[in-house]
N, C-alpha and C positions, 0 to 999 in steps of 0.2 A: 645445298649440302651435296658434296660429292658422294657418289655411290662406290663403296668399297666392298667387294665381295668377301666371302670367307677366306681366311688365310691359314695355311698350315704352319707358318713361321711366326715368331714373335718379334717382328721388326716394326720400328716406328715408320709412319708414313707422313710426309710433309706435302701439303697441297697449297698451291698458289692460285688465287682467284683474282681476276680483274673485276672489281665491283662496279666502278664507274669511271668515266673520263669527262672532264670539263675543259672548256677553253681557259687558258691562263689569262687572268684579268690584266696583267702587266704587259703581255706580249701575245697577240692573237695568232702568232705563228707556232705557238707551243700549246700543248695540252697537259693538264694535270690528271694523273691517274691515281686511283686508290687501289692498292693491291692488298688483299687480305691473305695472311698465311695461317693455315690451320695445321696443327700438329696432332696426329692420332698416335697414341702410345698404348700398347696392350697393358692391362692392369698388372700383369706379371713382370713388367719391365719398368714400372714407375720408380722403384727405389734403386739408387746408385750409391757408390762409396763416396758420397759428398753430402753436404748439408742440404743441397738442393734436390728436388725431385726431377726426374728425367725430362718431363715436358717443359719445365721452366728452364732447365739447363739448355735444352735445344732452342727454345725461343730466345733466350739471352744471347746465345752464340749467333743466331740468325741476325738479331738486332745489331750486335757488334760488327758483324761481317758486312752488313748492307748500309747502315746508317751513315749518311754524308758521303757515300761513295758514288762515283760516276760510272755508269754502265753504258757501254756503246749501244746506241739505238734507243735507249730509254732516257738517259740523262742522269741527273743527280737524284739519288734516293734520299728522301728525308723521312725518317720513321718516327712513329709515335711510341707510346708505351704499350706493353702487353698486359 
């Protein structure tokens, strides 16, 4: 768990963690990495003018932005559900 000190502002924090990396079984020149994305939202900022709560809106946007996209140096991002 990342250490986040006390904050004076009420901004959301997004943390990316590389959890593990394994050799790709189909091609040993490649590695498969698992990246976890954690979203920390202050309780005062959870509600937005939408039917969705802010943490879920942020996670949904991250998923739409990264899923099946190719990133230089990393390769194709394939995401799961949140």
